N, C-alpha and C positions, 0 to 999 in steps of 0.2 A: 564411697563415691555416690553422693546423694544428688544426682542431677537427672534431668529429663532429656530425652533424645528428640531430635528434630526429624520429621518425616521429609523425605526427598520429593521435591516437585519435579517429576519426570518431564512434564511439559516444559517447564522452565529450562531444564537441562538441554532439551532438544532445541529450544528457541535460542539459547545462548550460543550453542555450537553452530547453528545455522547462520548466525550473524557474523561468524568469523570470515574475514576477508580471504578469498581463495587465491589471490594473486601470488605469483612466485615470490620467494623471499628476496628482500632487498639486500644490498651489500651491508647496510647498517645492521639489519637483522642477523645476517650470517656472522658478522664480526661479534655481535652481542652474544649469539648462541655459543660461539667458540669460547668466549670468556666465562661461560657459565657451566662448562662441562667438567664433570668428575671423570677423567680419563681412567678407564677401569680395565683391570685384568684379574679374573677370578677363575683360573684354570688349575687343574691338578698338576699341569706341566710347567707352571710358572717357576722361573729361576731368578737368581740374583741378577744375571745379565739381562734377562727379559725385562725385569722391573727397572733397571737402570736405563735401558733403552727407552722404556715408556716415559720415564721421568724427563729424559732429554727431549723427547717428543712434546711433552706437556709444556716445557719451558719454551721451546721454539714456537709452538702453536699458540701459546698464551691461554691455556685452559685454567680453570680455577683450582683444580686439585687432581691428585692421583689416588685411586682407590684400590687397595690390595688386601690380601689376607693378613692376619696378625703376624704370622711368621716372617713376613717380608716388609713390615712397617719400618724397621730400623734401616733396611736397605734403601727404601724410598726416602726416608727422612734425611739420610746422608746425601743422597743424589740430588735432592731438592734444596739443600742448604743454601740460605741467602737468596733464594729465588722468589720468595713470597708466596709460593704455591703451598697449599695445604696437603696434608697426608690424611686420607680417610681410610678406615679399616672396617670391613664387615666383621661382626663379632657377635657371639651369643648363639652358636650352633647354626650359623648360616649354611644353607638357605632354608632348612626345614624348621629350625628352632626346637627340634625334638631331643632336648637334653635337659637334665635337671637344672633349675634356675641357678643354683649355686655354681655349677660348672659354666653356665653361660655368662654369668657375671664375672667369674674368674677370667674368662677369655677376654672380655672387654677390658678388665683391669690390666691384663697382660699387654694388650694392644696400646693402651694409654702409657704404660710404663716404657714401652718401646718407642714412644714418640708420636702416637696418633693424635692429630688435632681434632678429628671427628670420628664418631662411631656410628655405623649403620647397623642397627639391630632389627630383627624381624619378630613380629608378634606371633603368639601361638595360635595359629588359625583354627586348629582343632578345638581348643578350649573356647575360642570365640564362637564357633558355630554351634557349640553346645550351650551357648548362652551364658558362659561364665565370664561376664564382663568385668567383675571385680578382679578376677585373676589377671586379665589383660591390663587393667589399670595398675595393679600392684607390680606387675613385671616391668612395665614401662617406668613407673616411679622408681623401682629398684635400680634400673639401668641409669636413670638420671642421677640418682644418688652416687653411683660409681663415677659417672662422667663429670659431675660438678660443672666446672666451667668449660669442659670439652663439649663441643657441639654434638647433640644427639639427634640422629635422623632415624625415625621409626618407620620401618617398612611394613606396610599393611598387606602386601601380596594381594592386591585387589582382584586379580584373576581368579583367586580361590574363595573370595567372599560371597560370590553368587548373586548378590543383588546390590542395587544402588543404595538402598536403605542401610544395608550392612556396611557398605563403604562409609556412609555418613556416620554411623554409630562408631565404627572403628576410628575414624578421623577424630571425632569428638573425644573419645576416651584417651587417645594418644596425646591430644593437645592438653586435656585436663591434667594428665599425669606428668606433664613437663617436657614433651617433645619440643625440640627446637625446629625441626623439620618433620613433615610427613612425606613419605615416599611411596610410590605406587608398588614397586615390584623388585624382586631379586634379579630378574632377567633370566631366571632358570625355568620358567613355566611357559606353557603354551600361549597363555594370554598375559601380556605385560601391560605397559602403559596404554591407556585409551583416553580419548578426549572426554567421554562421559565420566569416567572415574576421576580425572583431574578436575572436571567441572564441579563435582560433588565435594571433593576435597578442598577446593578453593572457596566454596560457599561456607564450609565449616571454618576455614581460616578467617574469612571475612566476618562471620558472625562473632567469632572469638575477639577479633580486633575491635569491632564496634562495641562489644560488651565490656571489654577489659582494657583495651589499648595495647594488648600484647600482640606482637607480630610473630607469626610462625611461618617458616619457610616451606616451600613446595619443591619436590624432586620427582619429575617424571623419569622413569627408568625402564629400560628394556624395549627394544623394537623401534627406537627412534634413530634412524640411520641416515637421514638426509636433511638438508637445510629447510626445504619447503615444509616438511613435517614438523621440524623444530619450531618454525615460525608460527605455526598454528597454535602451539602450546604457549608461546610468548604472547600472542595476540589474545588468547583466551584469558591468560593471567592478567594482562593489563585491563581487559574489559571488566573482570570481576573484582580484583583487589587493587588495581592501579599500577601505574608505571614504576612506582618506587619499589615494587617487588622484583623488578628486573635487574637484580644486582646479586653478586655471588653470596652475599650475606642472607639472602632470602629466596634464591632460586638456583637450582642446579639441574643439569641433565646427567643421568647416569648412562654412560655410553662407552663403547669401544670403537665402533666403526665410524661414528659421526664425524670425528676430527678429519679423517682423510677425505671424506665426501665433501665436507664444508670447504676444505682447502681447494678441492677441485672446482667447487661451485663458485667460490670467490674469484678464482682464476678465470672461469668462464664469463662471469659478470664483467670483470675488468677488461677482458679481451673484446667483449661485445661493445663496451664503451669506446675503446680505442678504435674499433672498426667503424662504428656509427658516428663517432665524434661528438656524442652527447649523452644525456641521461634519460 
């Protein structure tokens, strides 16, 4: 990995976030956000029935994908058959990543064999914070080799990376190593997705695109539970990399509660329109 890293311009990050329109999410934005959700359940008490119910919910709501543990991929794949919805699986010692790389890769391979369309893996944050950047590059590259044409989402766990500069370095490494998406969080930490973290990640994506023409996706995950918050991430993404990124092939929300809240918010917007007789 013979590349130089870019310093984060904290002032620019603040400026970009300050420019985000603070109005309530429109119905168009709510519908868009719904179509970009990876409807997720990652609990020790997950069962076949729970996953089947989640898949039914994803189909009815119109989300992009369902995300589950590897052992439940086959259940989700069967339940989503012919729906056009993707099956994503966390794999590789999620959420800590504290397993030997060979075992982590084997788990990803198992999930793919079970039918996963997408793999969400997490980087080794301890190694990263020790400055072992080559290790991070090699592990992401190894996962991409296992995934091949299967979409690889690389979770940076930004809440543990301590600084915006570190988030930028981790973003660059993941992109260089072959990530198809970079993702903020596992949703298992005290600090999950934040606008500053996404801003830095989007700047890395933009720089990569300008330099090489490669488009890398973005996935804010964890703590996004209402449409107004989701809309801020959509607006920031459009500002930095453009509207073309607001598509399931390049943008996802990792969420479990967001669907129900957006359904309620869409209903509220529609009721408001019918009451006022206008837009």
